Biopython code that builds the backbone (N, CA, C, O; Angstrom):
import numpy as np
from Bio.PDB.StructureBuilder import StructureBuilder

atoms = [
    (1, "UNK", "N", (0.667, -0.844, -0.139)),
    (1, "UNK", "CA", (0.290, 0.536, 0.114)),
    (1, "UNK", "C", (0.773, 0.891, 0.278)),
    (1, "UNK", "O", (0.350, 2.036, 0.431)),
    (2, "UNK", "N", (1.875, 0.832, 0.477)),
    (2, "UNK", "CA", (3.456, 2.541, 0.105)),
    (2, "UNK", "C", (3.805, 2.792, -0.925)),
    (2, "UNK", "O", (4.063, 3.936, -1.301)),
    (3, "UNK", "N", (3.857, 2.167, -1.344)),
    (3, "UNK", "CA", (3.919, 1.569, -3.420)),
    (3, "UNK", "C", (2.927, 2.971, -3.965)),
    (3, "UNK", "O", (3.322, 3.938, -4.616)),
    (4, "UNK", "N", (1.387, 2.661, -3.399)),
    (4, "UNK", "CA", (-0.398, 3.127, -4.079)),
    (4, "UNK", "C", (0.518, 4.563, -2.597)),
    (4, "UNK", "O", (1.528, 5.090, -3.062)),
    (5, "UNK", "N", (0.446, 4.656, -2.306)),
    (5, "UNK", "CA", (0.564, 6.278, -1.858)),
    (5, "UNK", "C", (1.723, 7.102, -2.143)),
    (5, "UNK", "O", (1.756, 8.328, -2.030)),
    (6, "UNK", "N", (2.710, 6.321, -2.535)),
    (6, "UNK", "CA", (3.173, 7.165, -3.230)),
    (6, "UNK", "C", (3.455, 7.716, -4.546)),
    (6, "UNK", "O", (3.835, 8.814, -4.952)),
    (7, "UNK", "N", (3.186, 6.734, -5.022)),
    (7, "UNK", "CA", (2.703, 6.516, -6.607)),
    (7, "UNK", "C", (1.661, 7.601, -6.777)),
    (7, "UNK", "O", (1.360, 8.135, -7.844)),
    (8, "UNK", "N", (1.159, 7.854, -5.601)),
    (8, "UNK", "CA", (-0.827, 8.978, -6.589)),
    (8, "UNK", "C", (0.216, 9.916, -5.490)),
    (8, "UNK", "O", (0.197, 10.866, -6.273)),
    (9, "UNK", "N", (0.428, 10.041, -5.215)),
    (9, "UNK", "CA", (1.007, 11.269, -4.211)),
    (9, "UNK", "C", (1.412, 12.333, -5.258)),
    (9, "UNK", "O", (0.884, 13.408, -5.542)),
    (10, "UNK", "N", (2.590, 11.663, -5.785)),
    (10, "UNK", "CA", (3.320, 12.792, -6.763)),
    (10, "UNK", "C", (2.786, 13.639, -8.409)),
    (10, "UNK", "O", (3.137, 12.873, -9.308)),
    (11, "UNK", "N", (2.537, 14.091, -8.627)),
    (11, "UNK", "CA", (2.428, 14.360, -10.009)),
    (11, "UNK", "C", (0.464, 13.863, -10.077)),
    (11, "UNK", "O", (-0.091, 14.641, -10.853)),
    (12, "UNK", "N", (-0.228, 13.155, -9.663)),
    (12, "UNK", "CA", (-1.157, 12.542, -9.476)),
    (12, "UNK", "C", (-1.962, 14.089, -10.504)),
    (12, "UNK", "O", (-2.115, 14.182, -11.721)),
    (13, "UNK", "N", (-2.217, 14.798, -9.719)),
    (13, "UNK", "CA", (-3.438, 15.828, -10.987)),
    (13, "UNK", "C", (-2.734, 15.552, -11.544)),
    (13, "UNK", "O", (-2.202, 14.775, -10.751)),
    (14, "UNK", "N", (-2.300, 15.515, -12.174)),
    (14, "UNK", "CA", (-1.762, 16.334, -14.177)),
    (14, "UNK", "C", (-1.666, 15.108, -14.945)),
    (14, "UNK", "O", (-0.980, 15.034, -15.964)),
    (15, "UNK", "N", (-2.278, 14.236, -14.519)),
    (15, "UNK", "CA", (-2.920, 13.339, -14.537)),
    (15, "UNK", "C", (-4.747, 12.545, -15.570)),
    (15, "UNK", "O", (-5.154, 11.584, -16.223)),
    (16, "UNK", "N", (-5.150, 13.834, -15.008)),
    (16, "UNK", "CA", (-6.334, 14.024, -14.581)),
    (16, "UNK", "C", (-6.744, 14.944, -15.661)),
    (16, "UNK", "O", (-7.835, 14.799, -16.212)),
    (17, "UNK", "N", (-5.911, 15.897, -15.994)),
    (17, "UNK", "CA", (-5.853, 16.729, -16.578)),
    (17, "UNK", "C", (-6.044, 16.514, -17.839)),
    (17, "UNK", "O", (-6.507, 15.467, -18.292)),
    (18, "UNK", "N", (-5.502, 18.051, -18.873)),
    (18, "UNK", "CA", (-5.891, 17.505, -20.923)),
    (18, "UNK", "C", (-4.517, 17.554, -20.500)),
    (18, "UNK", "O", (-4.313, 17.978, -19.363)),
    (19, "UNK", "N", (-2.994, 17.004, -21.592)),
    (19, "UNK", "CA", (-2.009, 16.713, -21.265)),
    (19, "UNK", "C", (-1.788, 17.734, -22.790)),
    (19, "UNK", "O", (-2.060, 17.505, -23.968)),
    (20, "UNK", "N", (-1.159, 18.945, -22.073)),
    (20, "UNK", "CA", (-0.501, 19.957, -23.391)),
    (20, "UNK", "C", (0.088, 18.856, -24.413)),
    (20, "UNK", "O", (0.586, 17.755, -24.177)),
    (21, "UNK", "N", (-0.163, 19.603, -25.757)),
    (21, "UNK", "CA", (1.502, 19.830, -26.799)),
    (21, "UNK", "C", (3.231, 19.028, -25.458)),
    (21, "UNK", "O", (3.566, 18.872, -24.284)),
    (22, "UNK", "N", (3.402, 18.948, -26.015)),
    (22, "UNK", "CA", (4.744, 18.916, -25.299)),
    (22, "UNK", "C", (5.234, 18.640, -24.022)),
    (22, "UNK", "O", (6.391, 18.859, -23.662)),
    (23, "UNK", "N", (4.090, 18.017, -23.144)),
    (23, "UNK", "CA", (4.258, 17.779, -21.729)),
    (23, "UNK", "C", (4.279, 16.919, -21.652)),
    (23, "UNK", "O", (3.476, 16.247, -22.300)),
    (24, "UNK", "N", (5.208, 16.317, -20.805)),
    (24, "UNK", "CA", (4.774, 15.163, -20.694)),
    (24, "UNK", "C", (4.196, 14.742, -19.427)),
    (24, "UNK", "O", (4.038, 15.476, -18.452)),
    (25, "UNK", "N", (3.687, 12.671, -19.560)),
    (25, "UNK", "CA", (2.564, 12.456, -18.854)),
    (25, "UNK", "C", (3.543, 11.890, -17.476)),
    (25, "UNK", "O", (4.523, 11.163, -17.636)),
    (26, "UNK", "N", (3.147, 12.294, -16.358)),
    (26, "UNK", "CA", (3.990, 12.298, -14.898)),
    (26, "UNK", "C", (4.071, 10.501, -15.072)),
    (26, "UNK", "O", (5.054, 10.093, -14.455)),
    (27, "UNK", "N", (3.211, 9.247, -15.817)),
    (27, "UNK", "CA", (3.608, 8.336, -15.566)),
    (27, "UNK", "C", (3.841, 7.248, -16.836)),
    (27, "UNK", "O", (3.622, 6.040, -16.745)),
    (28, "UNK", "N", (4.224, 7.789, -17.774)),
    (28, "UNK", "CA", (4.301, 7.368, -19.573)),
    (28, "UNK", "C", (4.568, 6.008, -19.335)),
    (28, "UNK", "O", (5.322, 5.672, -20.248)),
    (29, "UNK", "N", (4.343, 4.980, -18.554)),
    (29, "UNK", "CA", (5.137, 3.309, -18.689)),
    (29, "UNK", "C", (3.854, 2.978, -17.787)),
    (29, "UNK", "O", (3.688, 1.774, -17.596)),
    (30, "UNK", "N", (2.673, 4.066, -17.047)),
    (30, "UNK", "CA", (1.728, 3.482, -16.420)),
    (30, "UNK", "C", (0.458, 3.765, -17.301)),
    (30, "UNK", "O", (-0.343, 4.680, -17.109)),
    (31, "UNK", "N", (0.399, 2.568, -18.568)),
    (31, "UNK", "CA", (-0.348, 2.981, -18.922)),
    (31, "UNK", "C", (-1.760, 1.910, -19.100)),
    (31, "UNK", "O", (-2.834, 2.445, -19.376)),
    (32, "UNK", "N", (-1.700, 0.489, -18.940)),
    (32, "UNK", "CA", (-2.343, 0.057, -18.661)),
    (32, "UNK", "C", (-2.370, -1.373, -17.032)),
    (32, "UNK", "O", (-1.416, -1.324, -16.255)),
    (33, "UNK", "N", (-2.889, -1.866, -16.915)),
    (33, "UNK", "CA", (-2.679, -2.422, -16.146)),
    (33, "UNK", "C", (-2.972, -4.333, -15.670)),
    (33, "UNK", "O", (-2.407, -4.927, -16.589)),
    (34, "UNK", "N", (-3.352, -5.016, -15.052)),
    (34, "UNK", "CA", (-4.032, -5.891, -15.054)),
    (34, "UNK", "C", (-3.960, -5.700, -13.268)),
    (34, "UNK", "O", (-3.033, -5.124, -12.698)),
    (35, "UNK", "N", (-4.893, -6.186, -12.722)),
    (35, "UNK", "CA", (-5.002, -6.262, -11.112)),
    (35, "UNK", "C", (-5.625, -8.203, -11.620)),
    (35, "UNK", "O", (-6.239, -8.789, -12.513)),
    (36, "UNK", "N", (-4.957, -8.457, -10.385)),
    (36, "UNK", "CA", (-5.211, -10.188, -10.266)),
    (36, "UNK", "C", (-5.348, -10.322, -9.102)),
    (36, "UNK", "O", (-4.540, -10.240, -8.177)),
    (37, "UNK", "N", (-6.403, -10.538, -9.134)),
    (37, "UNK", "CA", (-7.401, -10.685, -7.937)),
    (37, "UNK", "C", (-8.141, -12.612, -6.644)),
    (37, "UNK", "O", (-9.036, -13.447, -6.513)),
    (38, "UNK", "N", (-7.545, -12.392, -6.411)),
    (38, "UNK", "CA", (-7.745, -13.931, -5.292)),
    (38, "UNK", "C", (-9.002, -13.604, -3.919)),
    (38, "UNK", "O", (-9.077, -12.569, -3.257)),
    (39, "UNK", "N", (-9.975, -14.972, -3.782)),
    (39, "UNK", "CA", (-10.920, -14.116, -2.896)),
    (39, "UNK", "C", (-10.922, -15.684, -2.980)),
    (39, "UNK", "O", (-10.383, -16.218, -3.950)),
    (40, "UNK", "N", (-11.698, -16.676, -1.686)),
    (40, "UNK", "CA", (-12.328, -17.012, -0.870)),
    (40, "UNK", "C", (-13.457, -17.663, -1.411)),
    (40, "UNK", "O", (-13.698, -18.778, -1.875)),
    (41, "UNK", "N", (-14.294, -16.237, -1.129)),
    (41, "UNK", "CA", (-15.923, -16.683, -1.914)),
    (41, "UNK", "C", (-15.791, -15.753, -3.265)),
    (41, "UNK", "O", (-14.786, -15.106, -3.562)),
    (42, "UNK", "N", (-16.805, -15.809, -3.893)),
    (42, "UNK", "CA", (-17.805, -15.386, -5.100)),
    (42, "UNK", "C", (-17.680, -14.588, -5.270)),
    (42, "UNK", "O", (-18.882, -14.359, -5.143)),
    (43, "UNK", "N", (-17.143, -13.302, -5.591)),
    (43, "UNK", "CA", (-18.027, -11.548, -5.528)),
    (43, "UNK", "C", (-18.033, -10.821, -6.961)),
    (43, "UNK", "O", (-17.756, -9.638, -7.156)),
    (44, "UNK", "N", (-18.414, -11.791, -7.943)),
    (44, "UNK", "CA", (-19.166, -11.294, -9.022)),
    (44, "UNK", "C", (-20.193, -11.790, -9.412)),
    (44, "UNK", "O", (-20.240, -12.014, -10.622)),
    (45, "UNK", "N", (-20.808, -11.975, -8.983)),
    (45, "UNK", "CA", (-21.972, -12.879, -8.878)),
    (45, "UNK", "C", (-23.049, -13.031, -7.792)),
    (45, "UNK", "O", (-22.653, -13.649, -6.803)),
    (46, "UNK", "N", (-24.691, -12.481, -7.744)),
    (46, "UNK", "CA", (-25.469, -12.564, -7.432)),
    (46, "UNK", "C", (-25.437, -13.470, -5.933)),
    (46, "UNK", "O", (-24.309, -13.952, -6.031)),
    (47, "UNK", "N", (-26.000, -14.004, -4.581)),
    (47, "UNK", "CA", (-26.016, -12.684, -3.938)),
    (47, "UNK", "C", (-25.696, -11.510, -3.314)),
    (47, "UNK", "O", (-26.323, -10.535, -2.899)),
    (48, "UNK", "N", (-23.561, -12.168, -3.397)),
    (48, "UNK", "CA", (-22.605, -11.216, -3.035)),
    (48, "UNK", "C", (-21.940, -9.762, -3.876)),
    (48, "UNK", "O", (-21.268, -8.881, -3.339)),
    (49, "UNK", "N", (-22.483, -9.853, -5.770)),
    (49, "UNK", "CA", (-21.792, -8.590, -5.955)),
    (49, "UNK", "C", (-21.529, -6.945, -5.463)),
    (49, "UNK", "O", (-20.695, -6.115, -5.827)),
    (50, "UNK", "N", (-22.538, -6.898, -4.561)),
    (50, "UNK", "CA", (-22.547, -5.475, -3.948)),
    (50, "UNK", "C", (-20.975, -5.557, -2.607)),
    (50, "UNK", "O", (-20.051, -4.826, -2.250)),
    (51, "UNK", "N", (-21.415, -6.669, -2.354)),
    (51, "UNK", "CA", (-19.575, -6.971, -1.193)),
    (51, "UNK", "C", (-18.781, -6.659, -2.182)),
    (51, "UNK", "O", (-18.525, -7.765, -2.658)),
    (52, "UNK", "N", (-18.408, -6.140, -2.599)),
    (52, "UNK", "CA", (-16.931, -6.600, -3.612)),
    (52, "UNK", "C", (-16.656, -5.234, -4.189)),
    (52, "UNK", "O", (-17.076, -4.661, -5.194)),
    (53, "UNK", "N", (-15.431, -4.744, -2.790)),
    (53, "UNK", "CA", (-15.104, -3.683, -2.908)),
    (53, "UNK", "C", (-13.909, -3.312, -3.896)),
    (53, "UNK", "O", (-13.641, -2.457, -4.740)),
    (54, "UNK", "N", (-13.383, -4.370, -3.348)),
    (54, "UNK", "CA", (-11.629, -4.277, -4.312)),
    (54, "UNK", "C", (-11.354, -3.425, -4.941)),
    (54, "UNK", "O", (-10.921, -2.308, -4.655)),
    (55, "UNK", "N", (-11.861, -4.438, -6.930)),
    (55, "UNK", "CA", (-12.683, -3.966, -7.340)),
    (55, "UNK", "C", (-12.535, -2.952, -8.191)),
    (55, "UNK", "O", (-11.806, -2.573, -9.107)),
    (56, "UNK", "N", (-14.176, -2.407, -7.119)),
    (56, "UNK", "CA", (-14.108, -0.394, -7.905)),
    (56, "UNK", "C", (-13.424, 0.177, -6.994)),
    (56, "UNK", "O", (-13.820, 1.332, -7.152)),
    (57, "UNK", "N", (-12.333, 0.247, -5.752)),
    (57, "UNK", "CA", (-12.268, 0.787, -5.362)),
    (57, "UNK", "C", (-10.201, 1.256, -5.974)),
    (57, "UNK", "O", (-9.505, 2.271, -6.009)),
    (58, "UNK", "N", (-9.999, -0.555, -6.405)),
    (58, "UNK", "CA", (-8.505, -0.034, -6.674)),
    (58, "UNK", "C", (-8.878, 0.712, -8.480)),
    (58, "UNK", "O", (-8.365, 1.700, -9.005)),
    (59, "UNK", "N", (-9.739, -0.056, -8.926)),
    (59, "UNK", "CA", (-10.033, 1.071, -10.581)),
    (59, "UNK", "C", (-10.194, 2.412, -10.273)),
    (59, "UNK", "O", (-9.792, 3.249, -11.081)),
    (60, "UNK", "N", (-10.626, 2.693, -9.418)),
    (60, "UNK", "CA", (-11.071, 4.175, -8.791)),
    (60, "UNK", "C", (-9.476, 5.095, -8.469)),
    (60, "UNK", "O", (-9.376, 6.308, -8.655)),
    (61, "UNK", "N", (-8.272, 4.157, -7.936)),
    (61, "UNK", "CA", (-6.966, 4.519, -7.088)),
    (61, "UNK", "C", (-6.229, 4.702, -8.619)),
    (61, "UNK", "O", (-5.641, 5.783, -8.656)),
    (62, "UNK", "N", (-6.139, 4.132, -9.557)),
    (62, "UNK", "CA", (-5.558, 3.500, -10.310)),
    (62, "UNK", "C", (-6.349, 4.899, -11.282)),
    (62, "UNK", "O", (-5.542, 5.813, -11.452)),
    (63, "UNK", "N", (-7.711, 5.159, -11.889)),
    (63, "UNK", "CA", (-8.468, 6.156, -12.035)),
    (63, "UNK", "C", (-7.907, 7.794, -12.418)),
    (63, "UNK", "O", (-7.827, 8.370, -13.503)),
    (64, "UNK", "N", (-7.580, 8.224, -11.072)),
    (64, "UNK", "CA", (-7.567, 9.004, -10.514)),
    (64, "UNK", "C", (-6.395, 9.230, -11.041)),
    (64, "UNK", "O", (-6.567, 10.299, -11.626)),
    (65, "UNK", "N", (-4.722, 8.733, -11.300)),
    (65, "UNK", "CA", (-3.303, 8.808, -10.811)),
    (65, "UNK", "C", (-3.609, 8.591, -12.469)),
    (65, "UNK", "O", (-2.712, 9.199, -13.053)),
    (66, "UNK", "N", (-4.903, 7.701, -13.862)),
    (66, "UNK", "CA", (-4.218, 8.559, -15.219)),
    (66, "UNK", "C", (-4.325, 6.802, -15.801)),
    (66, "UNK", "O", (-3.606, 6.477, -16.746)),
    (67, "UNK", "N", (-5.298, 5.720, -15.131)),
    (67, "UNK", "CA", (-5.142, 5.037, -16.309)),
    (67, "UNK", "C", (-6.371, 4.151, -15.231)),
    (67, "UNK", "O", (-6.761, 3.927, -14.085)),
    (68, "UNK", "N", (-6.601, 3.833, -17.143)),
    (68, "UNK", "CA", (-7.851, 3.805, -17.252)),
    (68, "UNK", "C", (-8.311, 2.485, -17.629)),
    (68, "UNK", "O", (-9.362, 1.848, -17.556)),
    (69, "UNK", "N", (-6.455, 2.213, -18.307)),
    (69, "UNK", "CA", (-7.131, 0.785, -19.492)),
    (69, "UNK", "C", (-6.740, -0.156, -18.723)),
    (69, "UNK", "O", (-5.562, -0.513, -18.705)),
    (70, "UNK", "N", (-8.030, -0.908, -17.683)),
    (70, "UNK", "CA", (-7.828, -1.707, -15.544)),
    (70, "UNK", "C", (-8.295, -3.081, -16.554)),
    (70, "UNK", "O", (-9.360, -2.878, -17.137)),
    (71, "UNK", "N", (-7.598, -4.546, -16.860)),
    (71, "UNK", "CA", (-7.944, -6.167, -16.832)),
    (71, "UNK", "C", (-8.267, -6.825, -15.253)),
    (71, "UNK", "O", (-7.548, -6.724, -14.259)),
    (72, "UNK", "N", (-9.308, -7.375, -15.352)),
    (72, "UNK", "CA", (-9.389, -8.366, -14.492)),
    (72, "UNK", "C", (-8.946, -9.489, -13.556)),
    (72, "UNK", "O", (-9.119, -9.022, -12.430)),
    (73, "UNK", "N", (-8.406, -10.874, -13.427)),
    (73, "UNK", "CA", (-7.837, -11.695, -13.680)),
    (73, "UNK", "C", (-8.477, -12.322, -12.343)),
    (73, "UNK", "O", (-7.772, -12.102, -11.357)),
    (74, "UNK", "N", (-9.371, -12.879, -12.143)),
    (74, "UNK", "CA", (-9.918, -13.243, -10.825)),
    (74, "UNK", "C", (-10.220, -14.806, -10.651)),
    (74, "UNK", "O", (-11.068, -15.524, -11.179)),
    (75, "UNK", "N", (-9.148, -15.084, -9.654)),
    (75, "UNK", "CA", (-8.791, -16.764, -9.118)),
    (75, "UNK", "C", (-9.953, -16.361, -7.513)),
    (75, "UNK", "O", (-9.847, -15.617, -6.538)),
    (76, "UNK", "N", (-10.764, -17.135, -7.912)),
    (76, "UNK", "CA", (-12.840, -16.904, -6.454)),
    (76, "UNK", "C", (-12.957, -18.416, -6.051)),
    (76, "UNK", "O", (-12.788, -19.515, -6.579)),
    (77, "UNK", "N", (-13.340, -17.885, -4.818)),
    (77, "UNK", "CA", (-13.855, -19.648, -4.430)),
    (77, "UNK", "C", (-13.536, -20.417, -3.564)),
    (77, "UNK", "O", (-14.235, -21.073, -2.791)),
    (78, "UNK", "N", (-12.346, -20.342, -3.693)),
    (78, "UNK", "CA", (-10.752, -20.444, -2.655)),
    (78, "UNK", "C", (-11.162, -21.502, -1.922)),
    (78, "UNK", "O", (-10.993, -22.692, -2.187)),
    (79, "UNK", "N", (-11.972, -20.789, -0.533)),
    (79, "UNK", "CA", (-13.155, -21.198, 0.621)),
    (79, "UNK", "C", (-14.309, -22.388, 0.398)),
    (79, "UNK", "O", (-14.857, -23.317, 0.992)),
    (80, "UNK", "N", (-14.286, -21.741, -0.795)),
    (80, "UNK", "CA", (-15.413, -22.982, -0.817)),
    (80, "UNK", "C", (-15.539, -24.283, -1.781)),
    (80, "UNK", "O", (-15.470, -24.223, -3.008)),
    (81, "UNK", "N", (-15.773, -25.710, -0.870)),
    (81, "UNK", "CA", (-15.441, -26.772, -0.717)),
    (81, "UNK", "C", (-15.614, -26.908, -2.081)),
    (81, "UNK", "O", (-14.529, -26.866, -2.661)),
    (82, "UNK", "N", (-17.095, -27.136, -3.226)),
    (82, "UNK", "CA", (-17.650, -26.672, -4.070)),
    (82, "UNK", "C", (-16.613, -26.228, -5.487)),
    (82, "UNK", "O", (-16.301, -26.892, -6.476)),
    (83, "UNK", "N", (-16.307, -24.995, -5.127)),
    (83, "UNK", "CA", (-15.857, -24.151, -5.917)),
    (83, "UNK", "C", (-13.907, -24.663, -6.551)),
    (83, "UNK", "O", (-13.315, -24.795, -7.622)),
    (84, "UNK", "N", (-13.534, -24.814, -4.697)),
    (84, "UNK", "CA", (-12.104, -25.144, -4.502)),
    (84, "UNK", "C", (-10.683, -26.048, -5.533)),
    (84, "UNK", "O", (-9.484, -25.788, -5.633)),
    (85, "UNK", "N", (-11.160, -26.660, -5.875)),
    (85, "UNK", "CA", (-10.497, -27.343, -7.007)),
    (85, "UNK", "C", (-10.995, -26.891, -8.352)),
    (85, "UNK", "O", (-10.822, -27.684, -9.278)),
    (86, "UNK", "N", (-11.425, -26.054, -8.541)),
    (86, "UNK", "CA", (-11.465, -25.957, -10.036)),
    (86, "UNK", "C", (-10.821, -23.599, -10.442)),
    (86, "UNK", "O", (-10.441, -22.967, -11.428)),
    (87, "UNK", "N", (-11.125, -23.236, -8.790)),
    (87, "UNK", "CA", (-10.404, -21.551, -8.725)),
    (87, "UNK", "C", (-9.527, -21.284, -9.953)),
    (87, "UNK", "O", (-9.684, -20.625, -10.981)),
    (88, "UNK", "N", (-8.543, -22.049, -9.456)),
    (88, "UNK", "CA", (-7.240, -21.972, -10.156)),
    (88, "UNK", "C", (-6.882, -22.352, -11.054)),
    (88, "UNK", "O", (-5.916, -21.901, -11.669)),
    (89, "UNK", "N", (-7.417, -23.085, -11.305)),
    (89, "UNK", "CA", (-7.734, -23.422, -12.728)),
    (89, "UNK", "C", (-8.646, -22.195, -13.700)),
    (89, "UNK", "O", (-8.459, -21.732, -14.825)),
    (90, "UNK", "N", (-9.251, -22.058, -13.089)),
    (90, "UNK", "CA", (-9.973, -19.990, -13.778)),
    (90, "UNK", "C", (-9.201, -19.552, -13.340)),
    (90, "UNK", "O", (-8.224, -20.046, -13.904)),
    (91, "UNK", "N", (-8.922, -18.983, -12.744)),
    (91, "UNK", "CA", (-8.279, -17.884, -13.040)),
    (91, "UNK", "C", (-7.008, -18.329, -14.644)),
    (91, "UNK", "O", (-7.164, -18.146, -15.851)),
    (92, "UNK", "N", (-5.993, -18.864, -13.944)),
    (92, "UNK", "CA", (-5.745, -20.006, -15.264)),
    (92, "UNK", "C", (-6.046, -19.567, -16.905)),
    (92, "UNK", "O", (-5.403, -19.511, -17.953)),
    (93, "UNK", "N", (-7.381, -19.309, -16.456)),
    (93, "UNK", "CA", (-8.152, -19.659, -18.117)),
    (93, "UNK", "C", (-8.670, -18.440, -17.808)),
    (93, "UNK", "O", (-9.856, -18.447, -18.138)),
    (94, "UNK", "N", (-8.328, -17.311, -17.295)),
    (94, "UNK", "CA", (-8.901, -16.349, -17.547)),
    (94, "UNK", "C", (-6.899, -15.067, -17.580)),
    (94, "UNK", "O", (-6.619, -13.868, -17.574)),
    (95, "UNK", "N", (-6.225, -16.246, -17.607)),
    (95, "UNK", "CA", (-4.943, -15.364, -17.752)),
    (95, "UNK", "C", (-4.805, -15.603, -19.214)),
    (95, "UNK", "O", (-3.853, -14.904, -19.560)),
    (96, "UNK", "N", (-5.296, -16.266, -20.289)),
    (96, "UNK", "CA", (-4.921, -17.317, -21.179)),
    (96, "UNK", "C", (-5.363, -15.851, -22.047)),
    (96, "UNK", "O", (-4.792, -15.148, -22.881)),
    (97, "UNK", "N", (-7.252, -15.808, -21.071)),
    (97, "UNK", "CA", (-7.995, -14.567, -21.454)),
    (97, "UNK", "C", (-7.772, -13.612, -22.611)),
    (97, "UNK", "O", (-7.876, -13.238, -23.780)),
    (98, "UNK", "N", (-7.428, -13.529, -21.498)),
    (98, "UNK", "CA", (-6.158, -11.624, -21.523)),
    (98, "UNK", "C", (-6.082, -10.941, -22.569)),
    (98, "UNK", "O", (-6.330, -11.829, -23.385)),
    (99, "UNK", "N", (-5.884, -9.777, -23.333)),
    (99, "UNK", "CA", (-5.682, -9.420, -24.340)),
    (99, "UNK", "C", (-4.086, -8.276, -24.067)),
    (99, "UNK", "O", (-4.159, -7.054, -23.938)),
    (100, "UNK", "N", (-3.307, -8.758, -24.049)),
    (100, "UNK", "CA", (-2.207, -7.896, -24.073)),
    (100, "UNK", "C", (-1.127, -6.735, -25.318)),
    (100, "UNK", "O", (-0.166, -6.097, -24.889)),
]
sb = StructureBuilder()
sb.init_structure("model")
sb.init_model(0)
sb.init_chain("A")
sb.init_seg("    ")
for serial, (resi, resn, name, xyz) in enumerate(atoms, 1):
    if name == "N":
        sb.init_residue(resn, " ", resi, " ")
    sb.init_atom(name, np.array(xyz, "f"), 0.0, 1.0, " ", f" {name:<3s}", serial, name[0])
structure = sb.get_structure()
């Protein structure tokens, strides 16, 4: 989390404003990112979808510093006995489906 704070703190507002010609972006190397999330439950489907606070929070923070191209990979259901054997496999399939 400290790395996130350092990244956000310096020149963060520069990424939210239109960039005039000839001016560098604060973090030109950070144009897109991939979130890799793991959870014991399944938060992408009802009834637990409203409880998914991690992805929206990270997307908001990344958007604040100018990173709007965000892809998410999830390994979820690792604490649900019926889903646990396939949780990692489904995460690996999601990685294979990424558009890089």
